[in-house]
C-alpha positions as CSV (number, residue, x, y, z in Angstrom):
1,M,-35.9,-18.0,-0.2
2,K,-36.2,-21.6,-1.4
3,Q,-36.8,-24.4,1.1
4,K,-33.4,-26.2,0.6
5,A,-31.6,-22.8,1.0
6,V,-33.6,-22.2,4.2
7,L,-32.7,-25.7,5.4
8,Q,-29.1,-25.1,4.7
9,L,-29.3,-21.9,6.8
10,V,-30.2,-24.1,9.8
11,I,-26.7,-25.5,9.5
12,C,-25.0,-22.3,8.3
13,L,-26.5,-20.2,11.1
14,V,-24.7,-22.6,13.3
15,S,-21.5,-21.2,11.9
16,L,-20.4,-22.5,8.6
17,A,-18.8,-19.9,6.4
18,L,-16.7,-16.7,6.2
19,F,-17.2,-13.4,7.8
20,S,-17.3,-10.2,5.7
21,C,-20.0,-8.1,7.3
22,R,-22.4,-6.4,5.0
23,S,-20.3,-7.5,2.0
24,T,-21.3,-9.4,-1.1
25,K,-17.8,-10.8,-1.3
26,I,-16.9,-13.4,1.3
27,T,-13.3,-14.4,1.2
28,R,-12.0,-17.8,2.2
29,A,-10.1,-17.9,5.5
30,T,-6.5,-19.1,5.6
31,F,-5.2,-21.8,7.9
32,P,-1.5,-21.4,8.9
33,S,-1.4,-25.1,9.9
34,D,-2.2,-26.1,6.3
35,T,1.4,-25.1,5.4
36,T,3.2,-25.7,8.7
37,G,5.3,-28.8,8.7
38,P,5.9,-31.3,11.5
39,H,8.1,-30.5,14.5
40,A,11.7,-29.9,13.8
41,A,14.0,-32.4,15.5
42,A,15.0,-29.8,18.1
43,D,11.4,-29.4,19.2
44,S,10.5,-33.1,19.3
45,L,9.0,-34.4,22.5
46,S,9.0,-37.8,24.1
47,R,5.8,-39.8,23.7
48,E,5.1,-39.3,27.4
49,K,5.4,-35.5,27.1
50,D,3.3,-35.6,23.9
51,L,0.5,-37.4,25.7
52,A,0.7,-35.0,28.7
53,L,0.7,-32.0,26.4
54,A,-2.3,-33.4,24.5
55,R,-4.2,-33.9,27.8
56,S,-3.4,-30.4,28.8
57,I,-4.6,-28.9,25.5
58,H,-7.9,-31.0,25.7
59,E,-8.6,-29.8,29.2
60,K,-7.8,-26.1,28.5
61,V,-9.8,-25.9,25.3
62,N,-12.8,-27.6,27.1
63,A,-12.4,-25.2,30.0
64,N,-13.6,-22.5,27.6
65,R,-16.9,-24.3,26.8
66,L,-20.0,-22.2,27.4
67,E,-22.4,-23.8,29.8
68,Y,-25.9,-22.4,29.9
69,K,-29.6,-23.1,30.3
70,T,-30.9,-20.7,27.7
71,F,-29.1,-18.6,25.0
72,S,-30.3,-15.8,22.8
73,A,-28.5,-13.8,20.2
74,E,-29.1,-11.1,17.5
75,M,-26.8,-11.1,14.4
76,K,-26.4,-10.0,10.8
77,M,-25.7,-12.6,8.2
78,D,-24.5,-12.8,4.6
79,Y,-25.0,-16.0,2.6
80,E,-23.4,-16.9,-0.7
81,D,-23.0,-20.1,-2.8
82,D,-21.2,-20.9,-6.0
83,K,-24.4,-21.0,-7.9
84,G,-24.8,-17.2,-7.6
85,K,-27.2,-17.3,-4.7
86,K,-26.6,-14.4,-2.3
87,M,-28.6,-13.1,0.7
88,N,-26.9,-10.2,2.3
89,N,-27.5,-8.3,5.5
90,L,-30.1,-10.6,6.8
91,G,-31.3,-10.1,10.4
92,V,-31.2,-13.3,12.5
93,N,-32.6,-13.9,16.0
94,V,-31.7,-17.1,17.7
95,R,-33.1,-18.5,20.9
96,M,-32.1,-21.8,22.5
97,M,-32.9,-24.0,25.4
98,Y,-30.0,-26.3,26.1
99,D,-30.5,-29.8,24.8
100,S,-34.1,-29.0,23.9
101,A,-34.8,-26.5,21.2
102,I,-33.3,-24.0,18.7
103,W,-35.6,-21.2,17.5
104,I,-34.5,-19.0,14.6
105,R,-36.1,-16.0,13.0
106,V,-34.7,-14.7,9.7
107,S,-35.6,-11.2,8.4
108,G,-34.7,-9.0,5.5
109,P,-34.8,-5.3,4.9
110,L,-37.0,-3.2,7.2
111,N,-37.2,-6.3,9.5
112,V,-39.7,-8.1,7.3
113,E,-39.7,-11.7,8.5
114,G,-38.8,-14.2,5.8
115,A,-38.6,-17.5,7.7
116,R,-39.0,-19.0,11.1
117,I,-37.3,-22.2,12.1
118,L,-37.7,-24.6,15.1
119,V,-35.3,-27.5,15.6
120,T,-35.9,-30.0,18.4
121,K,-34.4,-33.4,19.1
122,D,-36.8,-35.1,16.7
123,S,-38.0,-32.5,14.2
124,I,-37.1,-29.6,12.0
125,K,-39.9,-27.1,11.2
126,I,-39.7,-24.2,8.8
127,I,-42.2,-21.5,8.1
128,N,-41.4,-19.7,4.8
129,K,-43.4,-16.4,5.0
130,L,-42.3,-15.3,1.6
131,E,-43.8,-18.3,-0.2
132,N,-46.6,-19.2,2.3
133,T,-45.2,-22.7,2.8
134,V,-44.3,-24.8,5.8
135,T,-41.7,-27.6,5.8
136,L,-41.9,-30.4,8.4
137,R,-39.1,-32.9,8.6
138,S,-37.8,-35.4,11.0
139,V,-34.2,-35.0,12.2
140,S,-33.2,-38.0,10.2
141,E,-34.7,-36.6,7.1
142,G,-33.0,-33.3,7.7
143,R,-29.7,-35.0,8.1
144,E,-30.2,-36.9,4.9
145,L,-31.1,-33.8,3.0
146,L,-28.2,-31.8,4.3
147,K,-25.8,-34.8,4.3
148,M,-24.6,-33.8,7.7
149,D,-24.9,-35.9,10.8
150,L,-25.3,-33.3,13.5
151,S,-27.2,-33.8,16.7
152,L,-29.1,-31.0,18.4
153,A,-26.3,-30.7,21.0
154,A,-23.7,-30.3,18.2
155,L,-25.9,-27.7,16.4
156,Q,-26.1,-25.7,19.7
157,D,-22.4,-26.0,20.2
158,L,-21.8,-24.5,16.7
159,I,-24.2,-21.6,17.5
160,V,-22.6,-20.6,20.8
161,G,-19.1,-21.1,19.5
162,N,-18.1,-24.2,21.5
163,P,-15.6,-26.5,19.7
164,V,-17.3,-29.2,17.6
165,F,-15.9,-32.6,16.4
166,F,-13.3,-32.2,19.1
167,S,-12.0,-35.3,20.9
168,D,-9.2,-36.2,23.2
169,S,-7.4,-38.0,20.4
170,I,-4.9,-35.1,19.8
171,S,-1.8,-35.3,17.7
172,N,0.5,-33.3,15.4
173,I,0.9,-30.5,17.9
174,I,2.7,-27.4,16.7
175,S,3.4,-24.6,19.1
176,T,4.3,-21.0,18.4
177,P,4.3,-18.0,20.7
178,S,0.8,-17.0,19.6
179,I,-0.9,-20.1,18.2
180,I,-1.1,-23.8,19.0
181,S,-2.1,-26.0,16.1
182,F,-3.2,-29.7,16.5
183,T,-5.2,-32.4,14.9
184,S,-8.2,-34.1,16.6
185,L,-9.5,-37.5,15.3
186,Q,-13.0,-38.9,15.3
187,P,-14.5,-41.8,13.3
188,G,-14.7,-40.6,9.6
189,L,-13.4,-37.1,10.4
190,V,-10.1,-35.2,10.8
191,S,-10.4,-31.9,12.7
192,M,-7.6,-29.4,12.6
193,F,-7.6,-26.7,15.3
194,N,-5.7,-23.4,15.8
195,V,-6.1,-22.1,19.3
196,F,-4.6,-19.0,20.9
197,A,-1.6,-19.9,23.0
198,D,-2.5,-17.6,25.9
199,D,-6.1,-18.6,26.6
200,F,-6.8,-21.6,24.4
201,L,-9.8,-20.0,22.7
202,V,-10.4,-21.6,19.3
203,Q,-9.3,-19.3,16.4
204,Q,-9.9,-21.6,13.5
205,C,-11.1,-25.1,12.9
206,K,-11.0,-27.2,9.7
207,I,-13.0,-30.4,9.5
208,T,-12.4,-32.9,6.7
209,E,-14.3,-36.1,5.9
210,T,-12.0,-39.2,5.5
211,D,-14.4,-41.3,3.4
212,S,-12.1,-42.4,0.5
213,T,-15.1,-43.6,-1.5
214,K,-16.4,-40.0,-2.0
215,A,-15.2,-38.1,-5.0
216,D,-15.7,-34.8,-3.1
217,P,-15.2,-35.2,0.6
218,R,-16.8,-32.4,2.6
219,V,-14.5,-29.8,4.1
220,V,-15.8,-27.3,6.6
221,E,-13.7,-24.3,7.8
222,L,-14.7,-22.1,10.7
223,T,-13.0,-19.0,11.9
224,Y,-13.8,-17.1,15.1
225,G,-12.9,-13.5,15.9
226,D,-13.8,-10.4,17.9
227,H,-14.0,-12.2,21.3
228,K,-16.0,-10.3,23.9
229,Q,-16.8,-11.0,27.5
230,V,-20.3,-12.4,28.1
231,E,-20.8,-12.9,31.8
232,N,-17.7,-15.0,32.7
233,K,-16.8,-16.3,29.3
234,K,-15.2,-14.9,26.1
235,M,-17.4,-15.5,23.1
236,A,-16.7,-14.9,19.4
237,F,-18.9,-12.2,18.0
238,Q,-17.6,-12.7,14.4
239,R,-17.8,-16.1,12.6
240,K,-16.4,-17.1,9.3
241,I,-17.6,-20.4,7.7
242,Y,-16.8,-22.1,4.5
243,V,-18.3,-25.4,3.3
244,E,-17.0,-27.2,0.3
245,E,-18.2,-30.5,-1.2
246,K,-19.5,-30.7,-4.8
247,N,-20.6,-27.1,-4.2
248,V,-19.4,-24.2,-2.0
249,V,-21.5,-22.4,0.6
250,K,-20.2,-19.4,2.6
251,V,-21.9,-17.7,5.5
252,A,-20.8,-14.6,7.4
253,L,-22.1,-14.0,11.0
254,D,-21.8,-10.7,12.9
255,F,-23.3,-11.1,16.4
256,K,-24.7,-7.9,17.8
257,K,-25.9,-9.2,21.1
258,M,-25.7,-12.4,23.2
259,E,-27.6,-13.2,26.4
260,L,-27.5,-16.2,28.7
261,N,-30.0,-17.7,31.0
262,K,-32.9,-15.3,30.4
263,Q,-36.5,-16.5,30.3
264,L,-37.4,-17.2,26.6
265,T,-40.4,-18.1,24.5
266,F,-40.4,-20.0,21.3
267,P,-43.4,-18.8,19.3
268,F,-44.2,-21.0,16.3
269,T,-47.7,-20.9,14.9
270,I,-48.3,-22.5,11.5
271,P,-51.0,-20.5,9.5
272,P,-53.7,-22.9,8.4
273,S,-53.6,-21.5,4.8
274,Y,-49.9,-22.4,4.3
275,T,-49.0,-25.2,1.9
276,R,-47.1,-28.1,3.5
277,E,-44.1,-29.4,1.7
């Protein structure tokens, strides 16, 4: 498990990829809004009604946000890239303290631990138990390596399934009986969302960089499914994630268990014999 692959898992575990549990073939998700045209004239709304509808969508989607002090989860994960790298049926344990820390344990067959990861506001630490190495990076170094500007809060939102890169700048609203599709704009990014029309839970999200100077702007697609009740919130127990830039990375997450607001520890002892990289 090479260091860069492990570093990418820090992001992918947060939900970048496609779900196909226990499978070596992870198929790309489809986005109905990719092929849905603008409103027909009969469905056109006045600007005032459009703004009111946009505000309503923003409020209802945000109402589904999970608020917590601590979060823990157990899941199975498949990882695949276009270079032929595959890691299937990995066991992943995640523990988080809101706005403070993300702790991740990755294990292979027979629950043999392969890596342990600790992300805080100012550092990323990785113990690779397969190669007896430890990687220590500042958050800024991690962002540069991964080419992804994600704060700790955004990483935590990705893990728990809260909408990411979601602003109140909402347009291109398309409503059907089952799905509401819309675009949300942020500096340098266009986010396309599909939410369920009855409860406004996010079904799919497609995030595209708008940097015209890049030959291969990054595209991230996330799909959420198998929603189950955890305390008073519905949470997606299946995640599909697909990341495309110059290369393609796919990850499949199948959550087995989620718990909120339990007392947690974050054990992270670096063996003195490990090589630092």
